[in-house]
Kinemage of the C-alpha trace (Angstrom):
@kinemage 1
@onewidth
@group {chain A} dominant
@subgroup {mainchain}
@vectorlist {calphas} color= white
{ca unk a 1} P 92.044 116.405 65.998
{ca unk a 2} L 92.185 116.282 69.773
{ca unk a 3} L 91.392 113.217 71.803
{ca unk a 4} L 89.615 114.132 74.989
{ca unk a 5} L 89.963 111.903 77.999
{ca unk a 6} L 86.710 111.065 79.763
{ca unk a 7} L 87.017 112.486 83.275
{ca unk a 8} L 86.997 110.101 86.218
{ca unk a 9} L 83.830 110.029 88.252
{ca unk a 10} L 83.883 108.603 91.752
{ca unk a 11} L 80.919 106.619 93.058
{ca unk a 12} L 80.599 105.355 96.618
{ca unk a 13} L 81.469 101.875 95.295
{ca unk a 14} L 84.650 103.267 93.682
{ca unk a 15} L 85.648 104.946 96.936
{ca unk a 16} L 85.020 101.751 98.883
{ca unk a 17} L 87.057 99.732 96.376
{ca unk a 18} L 89.939 102.223 96.697
{ca unk a 19} L 89.831 102.102 100.499
{ca unk a 20} L 89.724 98.287 100.483
{ca unk a 21} L 92.669 98.138 98.062
{ca unk a 22} L 94.727 100.560 100.145
{ca unk a 23} L 93.902 98.661 103.337
{ca unk a 24} L 95.135 95.473 101.683
{ca unk a 25} L 98.374 97.305 100.785
{ca unk a 26} L 98.787 99.368 103.960
{ca unk a 27} L 102.116 97.691 104.776
{ca unk a 28} L 103.677 99.669 101.912
{ca unk a 29} L 102.570 103.005 103.400
{ca unk a 30} L 104.239 104.934 106.164
{ca unk a 31} L 102.644 106.195 109.349
{ca unk a 32} L 100.918 108.984 107.428
{ca unk a 33} L 99.349 106.449 105.053
{ca unk a 34} L 101.359 107.859 102.150
{ca unk a 35} L 101.682 105.443 99.264
{ca unk a 36} L 104.291 105.338 96.502
{ca unk a 37} L 103.527 105.632 92.791
{ca unk a 38} L 103.660 101.859 92.292
{ca unk a 39} L 100.641 101.458 94.604
{ca unk a 40} L 98.688 104.218 92.841
{ca unk a 41} L 99.389 102.533 89.499
{ca unk a 42} L 98.215 99.202 90.904
{ca unk a 43} L 95.099 100.910 92.281
{ca unk a 44} L 94.174 102.099 88.784
{ca unk a 45} L 94.310 98.508 87.522
{ca unk a 46} L 92.286 97.306 90.507
{ca unk a 47} L 89.580 99.947 90.103
{ca unk a 48} L 88.882 99.068 86.458
{ca unk a 49} L 86.729 96.192 87.739
{ca unk a 50} L 84.561 98.514 89.820
{ca unk a 51} L 84.182 101.579 87.609
{ca unk a 52} L 80.632 102.002 86.348
{ca unk a 53} L 80.673 105.731 85.666
{ca unk a 54} L 83.164 108.089 84.038
{ca unk a 55} L 86.614 107.415 82.663
{ca unk a 56} L 89.486 105.367 83.972
{ca unk a 57} L 90.924 106.557 87.243
{ca unk a 58} L 94.635 107.223 86.831
{ca unk a 59} L 97.294 107.249 89.552
{ca unk a 60} L 96.899 110.983 90.068
{ca unk a 61} L 93.120 110.850 90.497
{ca unk a 62} L 93.447 107.943 92.958
{ca unk a 63} L 96.046 109.800 95.008
{ca unk a 64} L 93.951 112.991 94.986
{ca unk a 65} L 90.806 111.096 96.002
{ca unk a 66} L 92.693 109.437 98.866
{ca unk a 67} L 93.992 112.815 100.064
{ca unk a 68} L 90.471 114.269 100.028
{ca unk a 69} L 89.050 111.262 101.887
{ca unk a 70} L 91.774 111.539 104.560
{ca unk a 71} L 91.026 115.255 104.890
{ca unk a 72} L 87.291 114.603 105.261
{ca unk a 73} L 87.973 111.919 107.862
{ca unk a 74} L 90.156 114.315 109.833
{ca unk a 75} L 87.468 117.009 109.810
{ca unk a 76} L 84.758 114.579 110.915
{ca unk a 77} L 86.987 113.279 113.707
{ca unk a 78} L 87.573 116.838 114.960
{ca unk a 79} L 83.846 117.629 114.869
{ca unk a 80} L 83.037 114.421 116.740
{ca unk a 81} L 85.623 115.248 119.399
{ca unk a 82} L 84.047 118.665 119.986
{ca unk a 83} L 80.450 117.454 120.036
{ca unk a 84} L 81.014 115.096 122.949
């Protein structure tokens, strides 16, 4: 018998909660806003309160979501700079 893990699903509220948590813990990140595993583990505990859809977000899914959000921000910033 296999136990399947319910995949994480990110809502806008989940993303906001992650950003708020990371902002509160930004002192532990370097200039590139890179956080250590202990912060990602703490983020999973923090996000439990906000999750309304999908499975529990683990450290890996939080780190991946943060990377994607930083990438999206970078792209938007570049587009804004070109559009004047």
